[in-house]
N, C-alpha and C positions, 0 to 999 in steps of 0.2 A: 421404708424410707421415711425420714423425718418430714412431715408435712410443713414444718416451719422453716425448713432449710431453703435458702435461695437456690433456685433451679439453675443448672448449667447454662451458660450463655455463650455468645460468640467469643467472649473473652476466654481464650483457651488455656487457663492456668492449670498447671500440673505441679502439685506439691512434691518436692524432692526431700525425703525424710530419711535421715541416717545419722550415725556419728560422723564426725568431721575429719579429724586429723588422720585417722587410720584409713579413710576411704576418699581422700581428696582426689586421687586420680580417677576413681570409679565415679565419683559425683560429676567430675568434669566430662567423662565419657557419656554419662547418662544425660546431662544437660545438652550435650551436642546432639544426641539422638532425639531429644524432645524438640529442640530448635529445628532440627532437620525435617521434622514433620509439621513445621509451622505452628507448633504449640509453644507455650510460654512457661519456662521453668520457674517455679516459685520456691526459692531456696534461701537458707540462712546467710549465704554469701551477700545477699542484698540488704541485710539488717545492720543497723547501728547497735552499739552496746545499750542494753536495757536492764532495769532492775528485774529481780527474779519473778515477781508477780506479773510484771508487764510482759516478760518473756513468754510466760505461759499463755496469756491472753493473746499476744501477737501471733504466737504459733498456731493456736486454735482458730484465730480469725482467718489466717491464711487458708486453712483447710476449709472453713465454712464458705469462703468466697471462691474456691477452686472448682474445677470441673472434674479432676481426677487426683489420685494419690499413688505415689510410687515409694515403697519402703525398701531399704537395703539394710539387712541385718548382718553385722560382722561378728567378731569375737569379743567385742566390747559392748557394755550396756549403755554407756553414754551419760550425759549431764542429767542430774536429778535436781531440779529447782527446789529450793527450800522456801516454801511459801504456803499461805493458807489455801491457795487454789490447787495445791497438790498434796492432799492429806495422806495419800497412799504412797507417796515418795516414788513415783514412777518416772522413768526417763522421758525427755521431751519426745523422742522417737515413738515410744509406746503411747504417750498421750495423744500424739497426732494420729497414730494408727487407729486408736479407739474412737476418736472423733470422726474420722473418715468412715469407719465401719458403721457408726451410729447414724450418720447422714446418708448411708447407702451409696457413697461415691464408688465409681469404678476403681478397683485397687489392683496394683501390680506388686508382687512381693519377690524380692531376690534374697537368697540366703547364702552366705559364704560357707562353702563346704570344708570338710576337714583337711582336704589336700591343698588348700590355698596357702601359699607361702606368706608368713607374717613375721614381723619383728617382735621381740619380746614385749615391748611396750604396748603392742596392739592386742594383747590378750588380757581379758578381765581377770583380776586377782582377788578382788574384794568378794568374800564368801556370799554376802547378802546380795550383791549385784549379780554374781554368777548364777545364783538361784533364780533371780528375777529374769535374767537373760534367757535361761533355759525355758522358763515358763512363757516368756514373751515369744520365743521362737516357735513353740508349739501352738500358742494362741493365734499367731499370725497365719499359721497354715489352715486354720479353720474358717469355713465360709461364713459362720455366724458365731456369736459369742456363746461359748459353752457347747457348741454343736459338735457332732461326730464326723460330719462331712468336711473334707478338706477342699480348699480352693486350689486352683492351679497356681503353682509357684515354681520358681527356677532356682536351682542350686548351681553355683559357679565356683570353679577351683583356680582361676587365674584371671588377670585383667582382660586378656583377649577373649576368653570365654564369656566374661561378663558383658563386654562391649557388644559382641555378636548377639547375645540374648537380649540385651537392652534395645538394640536397634530393631530387632524383629518384634518384640513385645510392644514397644511404643508405636510402631507402625500399625499394629492391630488395635491399639488403644485409640489412635487417631480415627481409624475407620469406625470404631464403635461410637466415638463422640460425634462425628460428623454425620453418621447415618441415623442417629436418634431423631425422632420426629420433633419438629419445632413446636413450642408451646406458647400461644398467645402473643406472638411477636416479640418474645423476650430475647431471641437469639442475637439481635443486633445491639443489645444493651451491655456495655462493658462494665467491669467493676470499677468503682471510683478509686482513685481520683482521675483515671483515664477519661479523656474527652468522650462524651456521648453526643453524637450529632444525629438529629432526625429531621431531614437527611443532611448529608454533607453538602456544603455550598459549592456550586459549580460556577465559577466566574467566567465572564466573557472576555476579560482582558487582564493584563498584569496589574497587580496592585502597585500604585506609586503614591508618594507624597503623604498627605494627611498628618504631618508631624504635629500640628496644633491639636487636632482631634485625638491623636494617639496620646498626647500629653494630658489632655483632659480626661481621657479614660484611665490613664495610669494614676492620676491624682484622685479621681473618684474611687478607684478600686482600693485605695489605701484604707486601712482599718480606721484611721482617724476621721475620715470623711463621714458626715452625718446623713448622707443620702443613700438609702438602700437601692433606690431606683434612679436610673439615668435614662431619659427618653431622648433619642435622636429623631427629630422630625424633619422631613424634606419632601419635595415632590419626587415622583417615581424616577428612578434611573440616576439619582444623585450619588449612589454608591453606599447607601446605608448598610446593605447586606455585606458588601465586600469589606468595608471598614470593620464591621463587627466580627466577621469571620477572621480577618487578618489579626485582629487584636486578641480574640479568644484563643486562637491556635498558636500564635507566635510571640505574643507580648505578655498576656495575662499570667502565664506560668512563672515568668521572671519577676513580675511585679510583686507577687505574693507567693510564698512557699507553703502557705497553710491552707490553700483551697482544699475543701473536702472533696470537691469534684467540680467538673465543668459540663454544662448541658446546653446544647444549641437546639432550638426548636423553631422550625419554619412554618408559618401559617400560610405560605403559598402552596403547600402540598395539598393534594386532594384529600378531603376528610379531616383536615387539621382544624381542630376546635379547642377551646380552653379545657374542656373535659378530658380530651385525649392528652393534652399537654400535662395536666395534673397527674393523671394516672401513670404516664411514662416517667414523669419527674419523680414520683413516689417510688416507682419500681427501681429507678436508678439510685436514689438516695438511700433506700432501705435494703437494696439487694433482694427484693421480693419479686415474685412473678407479677406481671401486669394484671393477670386474671384475678389476683387476690383483691384488687381494688375495684373490680368490675361491678360488684353488687352494692358498693357504697354510693350514697347520694353525693351530688356535686358539693354541697356545703361541707359534708364530712370529709371528703377527699381534700377539699381546699384547706380545711383546718389541719388535717394531718400533714399536708405539705408545708404550710406556714410554720407548724411546730418544728419540722425538720430544718427549715431555713433559719429558725431562731436558735437552733441547737448548735449548728456548725456553720462556718463560712462557705457557702456554696456560691458558685458563679453561674447564673443562667442568662441566656440570650433568647428573647422572644422576638423573632424576626418577622416583620410584616404584620404587626398586630392590627393594622387597619381592617384586616379581613374579618375580625370578629365584631366590627362596628356596624351600626345600622346603615351607614352610607353604602356599605358593600353587600347589603342584603338584596341583591339583584340576581335575576336569572343569568345575566351576562357579566357577573362581577369580574371575571378574568379579563374582560375587555374594557373595564371602566377607566376612563381618563380622569386626571386630577381635577379638571374643571367641572366634572359631574359629581365629584365625591362629596361636595357640600350639600347635595340634595338629600331630602329625607328618603328613607328606604321605601321600596315599592310594596313590601308585604304589609307592614303596619306603619302608620304615620308617626314617626318619632324623630327626636334630635339625631341628626346624622352621626354625631360623635358619641352617642350612647351605645352601650353594648347591645348586641342582638338579644342576648340572654342576661336577665338581671343578675343572676348569680355570678356572672363573669365580672360585673362591676364590683361586687362584694370582694372577690378575690383580688382584683387589681388594687382596691383600697387597702387590703391587708398587706399586699406586697410592699407598700410604701413604709411599712413599719417592721419589715422582716430582717432587722439586724441580727447577726453580723453578716448576713449574706448580701450579695449584690445582684441586682436584676437589671440587665440592659435591654431596653425596648427600642425597636425601630418601627416607625409608622409614618404613613403619609398624613395622618390626622392625629391630633392629641385627644385621647379619650376624655370625655367631659368629667368623668369621675376623678381624674387626676388633677382637676383644676378647681379652685374655690370660686365663690360668687364674684370675685373681682377678676376672674380669668387668669389668676396666677397659680403656679403649681402648689399643691397641698404639701404640708410638711413631709419630708422624706423623699421628695421627688425633685430631681435636677433636670431641667428642660433645656436642650440645646438644639438650635436649628443648624442643620448641616449645609454649609455653603458649597459652592463649586470648588474645584481644585485651584490651588495657586497656579498662576500662569506657567511658572517653571515646571510644576508637576504635570500640568496638562500637556506641555510640550514633551516631557519625558514619556508620557503615556503614548502620545502620537508617534514618537520615534521608536518606541518598543514594538510598534506595528510595521517597522521597516519603512517609515516615511522620512524623507530628507527635505531640507529647505532652510531658509534663513530663520534664525532663532527669533529675532525681534518680530518678524512678520507672522510667524506661527503664533506667538504669544498674543500679539495684538488681535489677530483674526479670531482666535478661540475666545478671548475675553469679550470682544465686541459682539460676536455672533451667537455664543451659547454660554457665556459666563463660565467657561471651562467646566461645563457639566460633563461628568465622566462618561455616561452612556453615549451622549452625543459626540464627545471627542472620539470615542471608539468608532462611531459611525462615520465621522469625517475621515478617519483613517481608512475606512473601507472605501469611501468615495475616491480618495486620492489614489489608493492602490488600484482602483478600477478605472482610472483615467487613462484611456488607451494611448493618447499622444505621448504621454510621459508617465508611465506607471510609477507611483510612489514619489513623484516630484511635487511637493506642496506648492512651491512658488509658481510653477507652470499651471497647476490646477486652479490656484486662487486667482491668477491673472486672466484666465480664460473666461470671457463674458458669458459663455454658454454652460459653464460649470461653476466653480467656486466663486467666480466674479459676479454671478447674477443674484447671489443671496444678499438681500438688503433687509436686515432684521432689527435695525436700531429702534424702531417704533414698537416692537413686541416685548411683552414680559418674558420671563424665563421659560414658562410653560409654552408660550407661543413660539419662542425661538427653538426650543427643543423639538416640538412637534413639526415645525417647518423644516428643520434639517433632516429629521427622520423621513419626512415625506419626500424630500429631495433624494435621499438615499434609496428609497423605494422606487422612485422614478428612474433612477440610474441602473436598476437591476436588469440583467438579461431576462427575456420573456419567461424561460423555464423557471429561473430562480424566483421571479415575481409571482408566478402561478403557485409554486410550491409554498412560498411564505404566506401568501394570502389564504391558501387552503388550511395551513396550520393555524393561522390566526382565527379563522372561523370555527375550527374544531374546539377551541377553548379548553384543551387539556393536552398533556404530554402524549406522545405517540411512540409506538414501537416500530421496529424496522418493517414488519409486515404491513402496517398501515401506511408507512412512508412509501413502500413499493406500490400499494394500491392506488396512491395518488401521484404516481410518477408522471411528471409533466411531459416526459418524452414519449409517452405512449398515446395512441389515438383514443378518443372517448370510448369507442366500442371495444378497445383492448384486443382486437383481432389482429395479431401479428404472428409471424413465423418465429420459431425458437431462436434463430439467429438474431432477428430484430429485437426479441425480448432481451437477449443477453446484451446487445448494444445499448438498449434503453436503460438497463440496470447500470451499465458502465457510465452512461451520461448522468444518471441520477446521482451517482457517487460524486461526480465532478460538480454537480449543482449543489449538493449538500456542502461540499468543501468550500464552494464559493460563498455560500451564505455564512458559514462559520468564519471564513476569512474576513468578511465584512462586519463581523460582530453582531449579526442578526439572528443566528441560530446557535444553540448550545446542545452539547451531548453529555448526558450523565452516565458515566461508565458503570456506576454502581447499579442503577436500575435499568441500564441499556435502553434509555428512552430519550427522545429528542424534544426540546422545548424552546420557546422564545421568551424573551424578557416581557414582563407584564406591560411595560410601556410600549414596547415594539408591537405587541399584540393589539393593544388598544388603538394605536395610531394606524396600524395596518388595516384592521377591520373597519375602523371609522372612516378611512379614506377610500373605501371601495365604491365604485359606481354601481348603480343598480344592475346594469347589464353584466358587470363582472361578478357581483354577488350571485346573480342568477346562473351564470355559466359554471362557476366553481361550486356553488351550492348544489346544482343538479348532479354533479359527479359525486358529491357527498351523499346526496339522497339515494342515488343508485347503489352506492357502496353499502350503505347501512340498511337499505331495504333488502338487499340480497342476503344480509346476515340476520334479518329480523325473523323472529319466531314468536308466534302468539303465546303470551305468557300463561294463558289458561290451559294450553296444551303442554307447554314446556315445564310447568310447575317450578317457577323460579324460587331459589332458596335465599337469595339476597338481591339487593338493589343492583349489584354489579352484574347480575345475570340479565338485567334489563338495560344495560348501558347503551347498546346499539339503538334500541328503541327510543331511549331518552335523547340521545344525540340526534336522532332523526327528527324528533319533534322540535328540538331547538333549532336545527338547521332549517326546517320548513318555516318556522317563525321568522328567522332572519331573512328568508326569501320572501317574507310577507305573504306566504301561502297559508293564511290563517285557517281557512276552512279545512284544508288538507291536514294541517298540523293538528287541528281539533279531532279529526277522524282518527289519526294515529294515536293521539293521547287516549282516546276512548278505549283503544285496544289495551293500553297500559294501565289505565286508571284503576280498574277493579283489583288488579294484583297489587299495585302500589298502596291503595287505600285500605283494602279489606284483608289482604293476605300478609303484606309486609309491614303495614303501618308506617310507611316511609313518608311521613307528613311533611318534613322540611323539603324533600325532593318534590312532592306533589305541589306545594305552594310555589316553589321556584318555577316549576314547569307551567303552572296555570296562570301566574301573574300576567304574562304578556297578552293573555286572552281577555283582559279587562282593562278599562281605562278609569282614570281618576280614582286610583286605589283599587277598590273592588266594587265600586258603585254601579258600573255599567259594563255590559259585555261588548267586545269588539264588534264593529259594524259588519264585519265580514262573516260572522257566525250566523248560521240559520237558527231559528227559534229553538229547535230541538237540541242543537249543540250547546247553545248558550245555557239552557236549563240543565243539561247533563254536567257541563263543566262547573257551573255554579254549585251544583249539588256536591261534587267532589271537593271543591274549595271550601264549602261550608263545613263539611265533615272534618276536613283537615284542620280548619281554624278552630272548630270545637275541641278537637283533641289536644291542640297546643295551648288552649286556654283563652283564645280570642273569641269569646262567646257572643258579644254584641255584633261584631262583624259577621260572624257565622249566621246569626239569626237574620240579619238583613239579606244575606245571600240565599238562605232558605226561602225567604219571601220572594226574592227575584225569580228563583227557579220554579217555585210553586205558581206564581202568577203566569209565567210563560207556559207552563204545562196546562194550566186551566184554559188559557187563551187559545192554545193549539188543540184543545180537546183531548189531551193525553191524561185522562183522569187516573190511570194506573200509576203513572209516575208522580202525579200530584199526591197520591196516597203515600208514596215513599217519602216525598218531601215533607208531608205533615208528620210522619213518624220521626224523621230526622230532626225536624224543628222541635218536636216534643223532647227529644234527648237534650238539645241545646237549652231549652227552657228549664228542664230539670237541673242542668248544671248551674243555671242562674238562680235556682231555688224559687222559681215562679210557678208553683205547683197548680194554682188555679188555672193559669193559662195552659199549663201542660195538660191538665184534665180536659179542658175545652178542645184543645187541638187533637188529642187522642180520640175524643168522642167524634169530632168532625171526620177524622180519618176513617173510623169505623162506619159512620153513616155513609160516607162517599163510597167506600169499598163495597158495602152491601147492595149498592145500586148497580153493580157490574157483575157479570158472570165470569169473573177473572180470579182464579185461585191464588195467584201471586199477590194481588192487591189485598184480598181478604186475609191472607196469611200475615202480611206485613202489618195490617191494621190490628188484627187480633193479637199478634205478638206484642205490639206497642201497648195495647190495652192490658194484656196479661202482666206485663212488666210494671205498669202503673198500679194495677190492683195489688200486686205483691207488695210494692213499696208502701201502699196505703194500708196494708194489713187486712185487706178484705179477702180472707183466705178461702171462704166458700165460693165466692164469685171467681176468684183466681183459679180454683180447681176446675170449675165449669168451663172457663175460657181455655184452659190448657187442654181439656178433653176435646173441645171443638178445634183447637189449633193442631192437635196431633193428627187428626184425620187429613187435614190439608198438607201437613208436613210430610206425610208418607209419600207424596208424589211430587212435591215441589223441589226441583233439582237445585236451584240456587240456595234455597233454605237448607237443604241437606249439606251442601258444601260449606256454608258459612258456620254452622254449628251454633249460631247465636241463640236459637230457641233452647237448645240443651243447656247452654251456660246460664240463661235466665232461669230456667227451671231448677238448675242446681242452686242458684242463689235463693230461690223460693224455699227449697229444702233446707238450705243452710239456716235461713232465718227461722224456720219452724223446727229445727233440730232433727231433721230426717236425712241429712246428706251423708253419704258414705264415700270413702276414698275410691272404691271400685267404680262408682259412677263417674268420678272425675278421670279415672284411668281410661275409661271407655271414650270419653270426650277427647282426652289427650291423644289416644291412638288415631282418632279421626283427624285431629289437628296435624299430627306428624304425617299422616298419609296424604294430606292435601297441602303440606308445606305451609300451613297457615300460621305465621308468626303471631298474628293478632289473637287467634284462639289459644295458642300455646301460652301467651302472656296471661290471658284471662284465667286459664286453668291454674297456672302457678299462683296467681293472686287468690283464686277461690280456695285452693288447697291450703294456702297460708292462713286464710281466715278460718278454715276448718280446724287446723292445728292450734290456732289461738283459742278456739272454743274448747278444745281438748286439753289446753295448757301444755301441749308438747312444744315447748318454746324453741328448742333447737331445730326441729323440723319446720316450724313456722318461719324461723329466721331464714332458713335455706330457701324455702319456696317464695317468700316475700322478696328476698334478695334477688332471685331470678326474675321475678316480675318487675322489680325496679330497674334491673339492668336492661331489660327489653324496653321498658318505658322510656328510659333515657335515650336509648338508641333512636327512638321515634320522636323525641322531643315532647313526650306526653306528660302533662302536668298531673301528677297523681300523689298529692300530699297525704291522702288517706293511707295508701300503702307504705309510703315513706315513713310515716309516723308509727305505724304498726310494726314496721321492721325494726325501728329503734327500740320499741317496747319488747319485742321478742328477743332481741339481742341482749337487752338489759336483764331479762329474766333468765336467759341461758348463760349469763356470765361472759358474753362475747363483747361487751361494750364497756369501755373505760371512760367515755366522754358523753354519756347519755344526757346529762344535764345540759351540756353545751348544745347538743343536738336539739333537745326539747326547746331551748331558748330560741334557736334559729327558726325552728318550725313554727313556734308560736308567733313570731314577729314577721313571718313570711307572707307571701301572697296566698289568699284563700286557705287559711289553716284548717286542718281537720280537727275540730274541737273535741269530738267524742274520744278518739284515741289519745289526744293530747291530755285530756283530763285523767285518763287511766295512767298515762306515762308519768305525769307530775305526781299522781298519788303514789305510784310505785317508787318514786324518788323521795317520798316523804314530804312533798311540798303541797300540803292540803289546801292552802290558800289559793295557789295557782290552779290546782285541780278544780276547786270550786268555781273559779272564774270561767274556766273552759267548760265545765259541766253546764253552767248557766247558758253560755253561748251555744253549746250543743243542743240544749233544749230549745232555744230560740230558732236555731236552724231547722230542727225537726218540726217545729210548729209551722214554719214556712209562712203561707198566706193565712193560716188559721183554719180551724175545723170547717169543712171536712178535708181540706186540702193540706194534709200533713203527711209526715213520714212516720207511720205508726210504730214500727219496730224501734227506730231511732228514738222516738219519743219515750217509749217504755224504758229503754236502756238509760236514757238521760235522767228519767225520773228516779230509777233505782239508784243511780250514782249520786244524785242529789240527796236522796234519803240516807244513803250510807255516809255521806259527808255532813249529815245533820242539817240540811238546808231544805227549805220549802220550794215547791215548784213556782216559777214566776207566773204571775197572772197576766196573760196576754190576750189581746182583743181577738174576737172571732173574725172570720173572713167578711170583708166589706166589698160587695160587688161594685158599689159606686166609685170606689177608688181604683178600680181595675178595668179601664176601658179596653175594648177589643183591639187586637193587633191590626195594622193597616189592611192586611190581606184576609182577615177572618171574614169580613163582610162579603168579599168576593167568593170565598169558598161556600159560605152559607147560601148565597144566591145560586151557585152551581148545584148544590144539593137540592134546593127547592125546584130548580128547573128540571133536574133529572127525575125527581119524584113526580112532577106534573106530567112529564113526558111519558113516564111509565103508566100513570093512571089513564092517560088519554088513549093508550093502546090496550 
């Protein structure tokens, strides 16, 4: 099969290939059989007249974008296009067949038999064409080009015979296509220009009105408009998503006939990030598998996507873009209300309108110049990167604030929910009380329909002082009005509906039917009921769900078969719960997820999804303010999340509520041991995502608490972790001091684990410093401890560091890495697997096996991106390997981006620029590589990196920079170093006295 061919997708296109006039009835029967199996016939009947060369390209393009091929061979050879693309003068049918066979498509062949009645004009008379027809008929029977084995084919002798054979064969084809395993989530991606929605939008009410906004969209979509980006901004629930969905599905196709394709992407979906958007967009626009872009870095994927957008007019909708902004970098982002959205994020202190990931801002900036394509963005906040210093949109961006509905449209929406009443009164009420806000208008309809004295009678409801008449909202702003009416709607719910909705709001994610049943409000807390009562409770649950749907508070997605509530409804619902209500509902959630909890060290999780119940349990306990208990539950998860799965974004999201004032202080309800443990995990995660200064502060916090509580073993672990962070900051003198402190402290305790951790940290630093003899001695002492230390054996960290030592000294073999890799797979350690890929990639770079290096480094980068790990060294080496192996056509652009990015990897960048023939740029990075390797100055240097930078400078004809030696006076001790030294002295004194 051609590896460059787009893989079959849920778009079920089946090419119908044959001559036309003599087989018109057969083609019709075949297409009916295809459509009867819910497949899509791709046939010449759908084509307009085209020039000969274009005909060939169009025909082959259909085959390349199809899932299968059906060929019917009659007694005529068919049309032979006269063009350069057809030098052998083959018929279109044969060209299509050859392309389908080359691509490895499933193929059905039907051959007209000698007994089939034909008219004189349906028999080939041209001698050359008759010869080609006979050869084609025999070739079509073969399973492979030039092979002797025949494929299964059907001979037919009349139309009825053909129809029966076609019906049976197409049914078997459909089974083959639908039973094939899905690959990389590609099966839901249709072929352009068909709309690709990830996922489809599920509205809570009928779309009405918005004529002015639809006109704005139509005008903006015109090719003459100079704004590639249109941003609709509004508070939650104003109808941004519904308007965008209505326009892209029902209006955009008529506005322009030349759309290359339409792509809708919702950031409200779990796991939706810009990286995923880019890869799916590229898969759609290029008809390539998503997996093909998995190993490419975010900047490269962004560049490829922008290139596609500039080539043809694509229409994209990015719905709910606020979810990629720092304001929504909260553990409870799904419950965030508009009035909290302007706060800085809890993970790192940034502008709330900046992107969580800097590379996302780069892409958004590029989208503003992506003509001729059009990108519609909806957001509660305007990304700061799309505004200039005067707070106006940058060139290429059109900014529109979405108002409420027109009163007449709001009335129409209310009436579509079976509400009756005086028109003027309805319009005045909606305008005064909620500015005709669509979500709130739908909620008002639910209140009116739930008004028992006169269901659906707006006038009676509005006049009742205990219902619509008690809402006095003139002093509130729109957000306040919206939230007030939503709270009134919640207060009007029957008790079972209220309990179910509040449970779903606290869950913070969509739920399936099984989970819905688990929280059935019609069952007692202990769930101990007879089967008859269980059945009755399920029946009542159905009525409760329908009640919530009728009120516009609950939605059901038929595609995913999951239930969800609008983000605004979720926020208002969760925010309005009393403490006792949170406790009552939360306890049911705790019981439910505790029963489904399995210790991850026993279960060997393969993905974060495997830990979903445990993570929900932690979040629920935090919402119940049971911080100590939540900390205990997190501790059971932390090891797997941090060390096995490297799920650092999830770790930081889970841990943030355990700290106050950013990360500066632990929650008061945590005991000392818990605070130290959670700070350790947070520091490790922050280190891996590049927040090194914050990480160092947390290492100090954890270390101080462990020293104060007398837990010196964990203090040694903290010191080793702090050394890793200091190494990342390139403060090698401090790294050496901290490693030395860890070893001194560990040697004062008869604890193998502490001694192992300290010696491993020392070994790693000795390796980097090029002290090979000392490193060998330390490894020998380490190996003895390693033989019985269970945690060390599971992590595989010692083996990977030793592999690095052997790599730097030219002694590493692939067999050693294979052994570590087996251990990594046996323990499901994603962290160790990533490190093996990275190490093997570096080994292949040494051997100049560029293709193998590109593959391994690509896998390492794919895994790093999944964990938000900042690894510019591997990213740069990947571009270098791809350049040498002929896999990269844009290496210079990649080198430019990597050079100007955050913490560039200067040594591989120097090699990359040199390979590109840019010696001046190579020299600049070689000098910077030398400076980084010099670090704090002798003896606190990176010895191997220093040697390599020196050789590179020599090759470039440059001298080594003259840098100052280490100056102790300019390097004061860290705040907690004095405390650790005092602890070491006290322990030594205590040992001497005994």
